[in-house]
DRENNUVO-814807 format. One line per 2 residues: number of its first residue (from 1); their letters; for each residue x, y, z of C-alpha. Coordinates in steps of 0.05 Angstrom, whole numbers, always signed. Layout:
N
NUM> A> X Y Z ~ ... .
This chain:
351
1> MI> -2238 +873 +1553 ~ -2210 +939 +1584 .
3> NH> -2168 +907 +1634 ~ -2143 +860 +1589 .
5> IQ> -2123 +904 +1530 ~ -2089 +950 +1589 .
7> RI> -2040 +896 +1611 ~ -2026 +880 +1532 .
9> VL> -2002 +946 +1528 ~ -1961 +944 +1596 .
11> WV> -1933 +880 +1571 ~ -1909 +904 +1498 .
13> SF> -1888 +972 +1535 ~ -1842 +937 +1576 .
15> LG> -1814 +888 +1523 ~ -1799 +955 +1481 .
17> LA> -1761 +979 +1538 ~ -1720 +926 +1553 .
19> SC> -1702 +920 +1482 ~ -1669 +992 +1483 .
21> VD> -1628 +970 +1545 ~ -1555 +933 +1529 .
23> EI> -1534 +886 +1590 ~ -1457 +915 +1603 .
25> NI> -1424 +865 +1649 ~ -1360 +900 +1681 .
27> AL> -1304 +859 +1701 ~ -1269 +895 +1763 .
29> EE> -1208 +869 +1795 ~ -1223 +853 +1873 .
31> SN> -1164 +897 +1884 ~ -1106 +939 +1859 .
33> QA> -1056 +926 +1916 ~ -987 +949 +1924 .
35> MV> -930 +933 +1971 ~ -914 +991 +2018 .
37> IE> -848 +987 +2049 ~ -833 +1046 +2095 .
39> AW> -768 +1045 +2142 ~ -729 +1101 +2184 .
41> IG> -659 +1085 +2215 ~ -622 +1135 +2252 .
43> NN> -595 +1143 +2324 ~ -659 +1151 +2351 .
45> PE> -692 +1085 +2375 ~ -762 +1112 +2384 .
47> DT> -760 +1132 +2313 ~ -733 +1072 +2281 .
49> YV> -772 +1018 +2245 ~ -799 +985 +2183 .
51> KV> -870 +978 +2159 ~ -887 +927 +2112 .
53> YQ> -959 +914 +2087 ~ -1000 +922 +2024 .
55> TS> -1046 +971 +2009 ~ -1120 +955 +2010 .
57> AY> -1181 +973 +1961 ~ -1209 +1046 +1955 .
59> IS> -1265 +1051 +1990 ~ -1299 +1122 +1993 .
61> GV> -1318 +1155 +2069 ~ -1256 +1109 +2101 .
63> LN> -1213 +1146 +2139 ~ -1174 +1098 +2176 .
65> PN> -1166 +1034 +2116 ~ -1146 +968 +2145 .
67> FV> -1079 +948 +2109 ~ -1059 +884 +2091 .
69> PV> -1009 +852 +2128 ~ -945 +814 +2086 .
71> PV> -919 +752 +2120 ~ -841 +768 +2122 .
73> KS> -786 +720 +2130 ~ -730 +771 +2147 .
75> VV> -714 +851 +2146 ~ -640 +865 +2150 .
77> IE> -601 +928 +2147 ~ -536 +912 +2106 .
79> QG> -474 +955 +2124 ~ -414 +980 +2072 .
81> VG> -374 +965 +2124 ~ -390 +910 +2186 .
83> ED> -447 +860 +2209 ~ -511 +864 +2183 .
85> IL> -571 +899 +2229 ~ -622 +852 +2245 .
87> FS> -704 +872 +2258 ~ -760 +835 +2292 .
89> QI> -827 +837 +2288 ~ -860 +874 +2345 .
91> EQ> -929 +883 +2323 ~ -964 +869 +2256 .
93> NI> -933 +907 +2205 ~ -878 +933 +2247 .
95> FR> -807 +913 +2257 ~ -755 +950 +2307 .
97> QS> -678 +933 +2309 ~ -660 +866 +2352 .
99> TS> -597 +891 +2374 ~ -562 +964 +2384 .
101> FD> -544 +1004 +2331 ~ -493 +1065 +2329 .
103> PV> -510 +1097 +2259 ~ -439 +1124 +2229 .
105> SG> -430 +1185 +2187 ~ -413 +1172 +2120 .
107> RD> -427 +1098 +2121 ~ -470 +1068 +2069 .
109> YR> -534 +1026 +2091 ~ -584 +985 +2048 .
111> LV> -647 +954 +2070 ~ -665 +876 +2047 .
113> VE> -735 +848 +2055 ~ -753 +776 +2045 .
115> TA> -821 +761 +2047 ~ -849 +685 +2067 .
117> DG> -862 +676 +1991 ~ -787 +679 +1981 .
119> EI> -793 +756 +1946 ~ -735 +801 +1964 .
121> YE> -750 +880 +1966 ~ -682 +914 +1966 .
123> SS> -672 +988 +1972 ~ -611 +1026 +1943 .
125> WE> -549 +1038 +1982 ~ -555 +1104 +2019 .
127> KM> -508 +1149 +2055 ~ -520 +1156 +2132 .
129> PP> -521 +1242 +2139 ~ -482 +1271 +2198 .
131> LV> -511 +1293 +2256 ~ -530 +1368 +2269 .
133> QI> -533 +1403 +2334 ~ -581 +1449 +2352 .
135> ED> -539 +1507 +2378 ~ -608 +1554 +2410 .
137> VV> -685 +1564 +2398 ~ -694 +1643 +2396 .
139> GQ> -769 +1681 +2381 ~ -777 +1745 +2340 .
141> AF> -839 +1789 +2351 ~ -878 +1811 +2287 .
143> EK> -941 +1839 +2269 ~ -996 +1812 +2219 .
145> QV> -1071 +1815 +2218 ~ -1124 +1768 +2244 .
147> LI> -1200 +1754 +2234 ~ -1237 +1770 +2304 .
149> AT> -1292 +1738 +2318 ~ -1334 +1772 +2379 .
151> GQ> -1409 +1749 +2381 ~ -1432 +1750 +2318 .
153> SQ> -1390 +1801 +2293 ~ -1321 +1795 +2256 .
155> FI> -1268 +1843 +2247 ~ -1194 +1849 +2224 .
157> QT> -1146 +1868 +2276 ~ -1068 +1872 +2278 .
159> RT> -1040 +1827 +2325 ~ -963 +1804 +2351 .
161> FA> -944 +1744 +2340 ~ -864 +1713 +2353 .
163> DI> -829 +1665 +2293 ~ -801 +1617 +2330 .
165> QA> -736 +1585 +2298 ~ -677 +1535 +2316 .
167> VI> -612 +1559 +2307 ~ -570 +1503 +2275 .
169> SD> -497 +1510 +2242 ~ -490 +1473 +2177 .
171> PG> -431 +1414 +2173 ~ -412 +1432 +2096 .
173> EG> -419 +1362 +2078 ~ -455 +1369 +2014 .
175> EL> -535 +1383 +1996 ~ -579 +1354 +2057 .
177> GY> -647 +1364 +2094 ~ -676 +1370 +2147 .
179> LI> -740 +1341 +2176 ~ -769 +1388 +2229 .
181> ES> -818 +1371 +2283 ~ -846 +1419 +2343 .
183> SG> -889 +1421 +2397 ~ -894 +1458 +2457 .
185> IT> -934 +1478 +2527 ~ -967 +1538 +2528 .
187> EL> -973 +1569 +2599 ~ -1047 +1599 +2611 .
189> YT> -1072 +1651 +2656 ~ -1141 +1661 +2685 .
191> TA> -1169 +1708 +2743 ~ -1217 +1690 +2802 .
193> NI> -1239 +1732 +2866 ~ -1217 +1671 +2907 .
195> DN> -1145 +1664 +2941 ~ -1135 +1590 +2934 .
197> CA> -1156 +1599 +2858 ~ -1122 +1542 +2814 .
199> CT> -1117 +1593 +2755 ~ -1066 +1578 +2723 .
201> CY> -1069 +1516 +2666 ~ -1012 +1487 +2622 .
203> EN> -1030 +1455 +2549 ~ -996 +1422 +2499 .
205> VP> -991 +1444 +2429 ~ -980 +1384 +2394 .
207> NI> -949 +1422 +2327 ~ -933 +1497 +2319 .
209> FA> -918 +1488 +2251 ~ -984 +1471 +2205 .
211> GM> -972 +1408 +2158 ~ -900 +1377 +2142 .
213> NV> -833 +1419 +2149 ~ -775 +1402 +2106 .
215> VS> -717 +1446 +2083 ~ -663 +1440 +2046 .
217> NE> -593 +1464 +2065 ~ -566 +1481 +1995 .
219> PF> -579 +1563 +2006 ~ -536 +1555 +2076 .
221> QG> -483 +1500 +2069 ~ -422 +1512 +2122 .
223> RS> -456 +1569 +2155 ~ -503 +1577 +2222 .
225> FG> -581 +1598 +2198 ~ -644 +1589 +2222 .
227> LS> -698 +1536 +2221 ~ -765 +1556 +2224 .
229> LG> -810 +1519 +2279 ~ -873 +1552 +2271 .
231> EI> -908 +1617 +2304 ~ -940 +1631 +2378 .
233> SL> -983 +1685 +2394 ~ -955 +1751 +2439 .
235> ST> -1028 +1771 +2463 ~ -1016 +1724 +2523 .
237> LG> -974 +1735 +2584 ~ -958 +1657 +2602 .
239> RF> -884 +1632 +2579 ~ -882 +1570 +2518 .
241> LV> -843 +1512 +2525 ~ -822 +1498 +2461 .
243> NT> -798 +1423 +2443 ~ -764 +1411 +2380 .
245> KV> -730 +1350 +2333 ~ -688 +1360 +2274 .
247> KT> -674 +1299 +2237 ~ -620 +1310 +2190 .
249> VN> -631 +1264 +2125 ~ -588 +1255 +2051 .
251> KS> -608 +1292 +1988 ~ -651 +1233 +1960 .
253> SY> -692 +1232 +2016 ~ -699 +1305 +2020 .
255> DY> -726 +1304 +1949 ~ -778 +1248 +1966 .
257> LN> -807 +1276 +2030 ~ -807 +1350 +1991 .
259> QI> -850 +1322 +1933 ~ -901 +1291 +1981 .
261> DE> -900 +1363 +2017 ~ -911 +1395 +1948 .
263> QQ> -966 +1344 +1935 ~ -1003 +1354 +2005 .
265> RN> -999 +1433 +1998 ~ -1041 +1437 +1931 .
267> SG> -1101 +1481 +1939 ~ -1150 +1433 +1914 .
269> SI> -1151 +1485 +1840 ~ -1174 +1446 +1777 .
271> FD> -1111 +1475 +1750 ~ -1067 +1432 +1798 .
273> PA> -1031 +1372 +1788 ~ -1071 +1303 +1803 .
275> PS> -1040 +1271 +1862 ~ -997 +1218 +1840 .
277> RI> -954 +1154 +1867 ~ -883 +1187 +1885 .
279> KG> -828 +1125 +1877 ~ -784 +1112 +1927 .
281> NI> -715 +1085 +1929 ~ -742 +1008 +1947 .
283> TK> -755 +952 +1883 ~ -767 +891 +1881 .
285> RG> -709 +843 +1868 ~ -725 +808 +1791 .
287> DE> -776 +848 +1785 ~ -753 +935 +1786 .
289> NQ> -806 +960 +1743 ~ -859 +933 +1799 .
291> LV> -890 +991 +1844 ~ -867 +1002 +1907 .
293> LG> -892 +1051 +1946 ~ -849 +1084 +2016 .
295> SF> -775 +1086 +2017 ~ -718 +1079 +2055 .
297> FL> -690 +1142 +2094 ~ -629 +1140 +2140 .
299> FQ> -623 +1200 +2196 ~ -586 +1228 +2246 .
301> ES> -638 +1260 +2302 ~ -616 +1327 +2347 .
303> SY> -663 +1350 +2401 ~ -676 +1419 +2436 .
305> EK> -715 +1439 +2494 ~ -725 +1510 +2510 .
307> LL> -771 +1555 +2553 ~ -787 +1627 +2521 .
309> FR> -812 +1684 +2555 ~ -863 +1723 +2521 .
311> TQ> -848 +1783 +2561 ~ -779 +1783 +2543 .
313> IR> -795 +1776 +2455 ~ -838 +1836 +2469 .
315> SE> -792 +1873 +2502 ~ -741 +1868 +2453 .
317> AL> -798 +1893 +2399 ~ -821 +1949 +2438 .
319> EL> -830 +1984 +2366 ~ -901 +1939 +2351 .
321> NH> -962 +1942 +2368 ~ -978 +1902 +2425 .
323> SI> -1035 +1881 +2457 ~ -1054 +1835 +2509 .
325> EP> -1118 +1790 +2513 ~ -1158 +1801 +2576 .
327> LP> -1155 +1748 +2627 ~ -1215 +1698 +2624 .
329> PV> -1247 +1703 +2691 ~ -1260 +1629 +2728 .
331> EA> -1300 +1613 +2793 ~ -1245 +1570 +2821 .
333> SC> -1200 +1531 +2769 ~ -1182 +1551 +2696 .
335> LE> -1193 +1483 +2674 ~ -1270 +1506 +2670 .
337> VY> -1243 +1558 +2604 ~ -1192 +1515 +2576 .
339> LD> -1222 +1445 +2579 ~ -1159 +1402 +2550 .
341> AT> -1102 +1434 +2598 ~ -1076 +1415 +2668 .
343> TI> -1061 +1450 +2727 ~ -1000 +1399 +2739 .
345> RP> -942 +1448 +2730 ~ -895 +1413 +2684 .
347> PA> -819 +1412 +2709 ~ -794 +1456 +2656 .
349> FR> -845 +1507 +2685 ~ -810 +1504 +2759 .
351> Q> -756 +1543 +2750 .
């Protein structure tokens, strides 16, 4: 009898709870896809390409989402004067030029992409920027305080660094932007008690500038000035090989890249503006209000390589408080300490 009464009470309680809960059906779209067209057209074939794809639905924790491929009928760069430049698909989503292309400074170009469904996406007409030559790469010593960790203790110490700059001469042809890529190879010394020690290593430094490096020429039009490439430590003895590329882009491309740079540099504070989809210069023909991500960039690229001597940079700033880190001891090879390095001397270090 008691068990029967308990069952009735539990059943009534269940009905009471169920009556307090409303059934909610939320209709969710399977995806919120947008067309993405990213195009870089310039004097370096390796950096000249067009990417066409659609965004995929956001999934938390996925760092490399699989973008949705878009069947494409044709990719063409139209010239204000001259024949069209055709692009061919070389792999999924990526197209490269089918014929040779020599960009002409001041000439107008436009991107036109037609999908297999007959939809046409086109950019605005953009003007090819001029080619800017890099005259030199120089390093200037300066001091700054760094946090040093030794065992379980930490302390602040003043160290010297070199501010690396590429010296260029602006052509004075109006507002432009410079997109700078800088990498290098650093020479690393160790010490050992054997005569045949492989004690010198060489390690790649993929980027000596933290983040995107994009600069407007507005303050420097028509004169020589230095573009910052980043900084390297002067606390070691080895030389440093600087490799830099400077892409000249037009004003609209600079504005687009600058917006991306500013968005990436947001500190994460609650007062920062929320990330937004930055509108480029590509629209869908017949539906110009449809969201199209990406942009059409024209560029002229210059490259420069120089071997810098840390000893020379220090000697030109003897008033600074330079300090040299002790050489790490090894048994037979510097690879015992520098695991990502190589003992093979790059050609630039054989001088």
